[in-house]
N, C-alpha and C positions, 0 to 999 in steps of 0.2 A: 645754106642751112648747116647747122652744126648739131651733132649728137652729144647730149649731156647725160650724166648719170644721176638718178635719184636714189639715195641710200637711206637705210633705216636710221631715223634720228634718235637722239638721246631723249627718252620720254620721262625721265625722272632720275632722282639721285639713286645711285647704286644699281640702276637698271642696266643690264648688259645685253638683253635681247628682247625681241618682240615677235609675236606670232600673228601673221596675216590672217585675220578672221573673215574679211570680206573686201573684195575689190569694188571700188565705187566708179571705176572707169574701165574702158577697154582700149585695145590698140586701135589707133585712128582717132580717138577722142581728142578734142581741143580743150586745153585747160589754161587757166590763168595762174600766175604765181600765187601761192598760198591756198589755192583751191584744194579741198580734201580729195585724195585719190584712193585711200584705203583705210579700213578700220583695223586697228592693231590691239592685241591684248598683251599685257605684261603682268608681272606679279603684283604691280601696284595700281594699275589704272587701265581702263579701256580708253583709247584715244584714236584720233584721226591723223593720218600722215598727210601733211600738206605738200603740194608740188613746190619744188624749189625754183621752177622756171615757168614762163609763159610759152606755150608751144603745143606740139602734137605728140601724144603718147605713141612711141614707136614699138615698144615691146615690154610686156609684163614678165620680168625675169622670175619672180617668185610666184608660187601658187598658193591658193587659200589653204591654210593649215601649216604652212612652212614657218619654222622658227628661225629667225635671222638675228645675228648679232648686230649691235650698234655699229653703223658704218658699212655694213654689207649692202651689196647692190640689190635694189628693189625693182627698178624699171629704167628703161631708156626713154628719153624724150628729145624730139627734134625742136630746136629753137632757131629763131632768126639770128643771123650773124655768121662770122667766119670762124673756122676752126683755129686752134692755136697755131701760131707761126712755127715753121720748121726749127728755127733757132731756139724758140721757147720749148718745143718738144725735146730737142736735143739736150738742153739744160736740165729739163725735168727728168729725162732718161738717165743723165749722168748722176743727178742727185739720188735717184732711185737706186742706181747701182752702188753708190757709196753707202747708202743706208743698208742695202742688202748685204754688202760686204761686212759691215759692222755687226749686223745681226748674226751672220754666220760665225763670227769670231767670239760670240758670247758663250761662255761655258755653261754646261747643264746646271751646275751648282747655282748659277745666277738666274735661274728660271723658276721662281717659286710658284708660278701659275701653270706650269706645263701640264700638270696632271689634274687640273680643274676643268673638266669638259662640260660644255653646254649640252642640253638635250639634243639639239640639232646635230652637233659634232658626233656625239656618241651613237645616235641612230644611223647616221650616214656611214660611220666606220663599221658598225655591226653589219649593216646591209651589204657592205663590200668586203667583209672579212679583212679589215685593215688593222694591223698591229699598231696601236697608238704610241706604244713605247718607242717605236722607230721613227716617229714623225717629229720634226722640229717645227714648233709653232712660230708664227710671225706676229702674234698678238702681244699685248703688254705682259711682261714677265714671262715670256716664252709660251703663253697660252695658245693652244691649237685652235684655230678658227675654222668655220665651215668652209671658208675660201681655200684654206690649206688642203683640206680633204678633197674638195672638188678638183683642185689643181692636180693632185696625184691621180685621181680617177681619170681625168681627161688626158693625162700624159701616158697612162698605161703602166707607169712605174709604181705599182702598189705594193707596199711592204706587207706581205702576208704573215699572219701569225704562224708559228711553228707548231703544227698539230701533233708532232711527236713529243712535245714537252707539255708538262702539266701547266695549264693556264692559271694565273692568280685571279681569283674572283675580284670583280670590280665592286668596291664598297662605297658607302656613302661619302667617304673622304675624297673620292675621285669623281663622283657624279651625283647629281641631284636624285632624290628618291623618286621623282616623277618619271625617271628613265628606267628604273629597275623593273624587270619583268619576271617576278617570281612565278614558279610553276604552281598554278592553282587549278584544280580540276573543277570543271563546270558540270553540275549534276542536273537531273531533270527538274524543271520548275525554277531553276536559278535564273536570275535576271542579270544580264550583262549591261552595265551602264558605261558608255564611253566616257573617258576622262577628258574634260574640256581643257582648253588652253589655259584658262584662268586657274583651274584646279591644279594643273601641272606646275604652273608658275608658283602658286602658293606652297605646294609641297616642296619644291626646290628651295624656296627661301626659308622655309621652316627647318629643313635639314641643314642648310648652311648655318643658320643661327644656332641650332642645337649642337652642331659639330664643332663650330669655331669658338663659341662662347661658353666657358664653364659656368653653368647656371647654379645659383644658390637661391634659397627661398626663405621667407619669413612671413608670419601672419600675426595680425593683432585683431582683437575683438573690440569694436567701438559701440558705445551706447549712444544711439542717435535718436533717442526718444524726443528730445527738444526739437531736433531738426524736423522730425516727422510732424510734430504738432504745428510748428511754424509753417512749413510748406502746405499742410492741409488747410490751414487757416487763410491762406492767401491765394490758393490755386484758382479758385473760381473767379475772383476779382482780376487776377493776372490774365486769365484766358479771355475774359470779356474785353479787357483793355488792349492786350497785345495780339489777340487772334490765334494764339497757339498755346499748348499746354506747358506748364512749368513742372518738369520732372525733377527727381532727386539728383540726377547726374551733374547739372551745373554747380550744385553746392559742393559735391565731391571734387570736381575739377578745381573750383576756387580754393578749397583747402589744400589741394596738391600744389597749385601754383604758388600760393603764399609760402608754403613750406619749401618749395624749390628755391625761392628767393633767399630763404634763410640758410638752406644747405645747397649751394650751387654745384657742389661736387656731384650730386645725383644727376644733374642736367648735363651729362658728359657722354663722350663716345670714345671707344678704344680705337686707336689708329696705329697699331703695331709697335712703333718705337716711341709713341707719345700718347697721352690722354688729352683729348680736346674738350675743354670745358666751355660750353656754348653760352654766349651772352643772351641771345634771344630765348624766350621760353615759348616754344611752339608745341602744343599738345596734340599728339596723334590720338584720334578717337576711333576705336574699332566699331564698324558698322557692318552688320551681317545681312546678306540677302538669302534667298532660298538655297543657293548653291555656291556661294562664295563669301569671303570676308574681305572688306576693304578697310583701309586705315587712313582716311583723309586727315588733314591737319588744321587745327585752330591756330592761326598765326597770332603772335603777340598776345597770348592768353593772359599774361600778367597785366595787361592794360585794360582788360575787360571786366565789367561788373558781372554779377550773377545773371542778370538779364541779357547782357551781351554774350555771355557764354551759352546761355539757353538758345538765343537766336542763332549763334554760329553752329551749334550742334544740329539744330533743326534744318538749317540751310544745307549743311553737308549731307545729312541723312536723306534729304529730298533729292539731292544730286545723285547719290548712290543708287537710290531706288528707281530713278528715272534715267539711269545710265548717262548722266550728264557731267560726270567728273572730268575735270581737265588735269593735265599733268601738274600744273601749278598747285592744284588742291592737294597733291600727294607729297609735295616736296617740303623739306626743311624741318620735319618733326624732330624734337629733342627728347621727349618723354611720352610714353603711351599710357592712357587710361582705358581699361577694358571693362565694359559694363556687363559682366557675366550674370549679374543678378537679374537682368532683364528676362532671362529664360529659366530662372529658378535655381541656379547654382548657388551652393552655400560654401564651397571650398574648391579651389583650383590652383594649379601651378602653371601660370601662363608662360609661353615661350617669348623671349625678348624679341622686340621688333628691331632686327639688325639694321644699322650699326649702333643703335641706342644702347645705353648701359643699363637701363632698368624699365620695368613695366609694372603697373599696378592694376590688379583686378578688384573691382568693387562687386561683392557678392549680394545675394538677396537680403533685404531687410526682413527679419523675422521676429515675432514676439516670443520671448522666452522668460521663464521665471529666473531671476538672478537675485543675488544677495546685495542689497544696497543699504548702507547705514545700519547694518546688523539685522535687517529685515528682508524677507522675501517679497519681491515685487515683480510685476510683469513689465518688461522693458522692450523697446525696439532695438534689436542688436544686428550688427552687420560685421562680417569678416572682411578685412582688407589684406589681400595676398600680394606680396611684392616679390618679383623675380629680379635678380641682379646679375650682372656680368662680373664675376669675381676677379677678373683681370683688372678691371677699372675701379671697382668699389669693394669695400670691406664691410663686414657685418656691423661694426660699431657705428659708422656713419649712417648706414641704412636703417639701423635700429632707431637712432635718434630722429632721423627724418620721418619714419613711420609713426613714431610716438607723437611727433609734432602734428602730423596729419590727424591722428586720432584725437589729440587734445583740441584741435580747432573744430572738428566735427562735433565733439561732445559739448562744446560751449556755444554752438549756434543757437541763438534765440532771436525773437522778434526785436528785442531791445538793442542788441549789439551787432545785428547783421542786416545790412541793407541790400535789397535786391537790385536797386538802381544805383 
């Protein structure tokens, strides 16, 4: 019998850690390869961790509620077969020593990720009074991992903070907001609500986006009177034929997708030393539950009709509400459409879905008196609010893009717009 490690897998693009929400196995259980062994929460998705081997669970290293970085040890499993040969182990040890030697020679200036701590690292360091400034990280870009902290604790060689010196407060630049613990007094009658792993992950991702991306905003007001008439005239027939409702959102997504094809610069991501303009148009759609917000992805949205987009939105929304989202449902988004109008909002400034370059909020459609052709008329109006990453995009191109979305929406009619 040989003992193998099961580690935290990569559960989505830009996902760096996951929280064990529930173990599905116990020590001594026999599992097959790909059997689910744990439920994990990330800032993007709830997923199951599969076993990497067929064998018997030897030890569950992580506890429920633990946040682990991708690649960190989750459990040990005993599998049939021999352990690695001594010569292989020696070669592996030699390679590891070479890598460690190279890591030790890296200068601090070459460690851009050193002061970006995960919630798990920060919590463990605070609990053991560890001065993170004195810790050299083994992660990418010098990032300090949970394994680095645990190794120090186990060795007893813990770099303590100097209590005689004034400590620099930890800010959002060095940690996610979900880890900050402000001093708030609880009064009589107050209700304390524990912060779930999903909520912590959302908070962390929002702070990262807000801190790293210089946000700029613009708003246009669209007259969608023709769209409202068209959709209302076909919604009953559509529901009888397709079995689900035709909402306004697919029409808005269609207008966005067609405009992205015309202005592909908007379909971009900031990558430090370059801007990556994505070929695929994959629309992230914000779907809210009672206590969390998920952003699943409509893949190849530019190849879908209004009906195809409506079906895709319905399927993703159903998966979110039934807790059936897979990691693949959350990956590959290039632009986000946020339907804030579904809960009555008329104006907002959405936070960009990192690492995308822009996000559009579609607000409530409201009837208002407006001047049209020199006369006052009651029209169906909607605000379209665009947030952009000013590192990757400028106001001119975004203004043209938004004006094109507006133009397309205002010209939707039964005669020139096909649902199928």
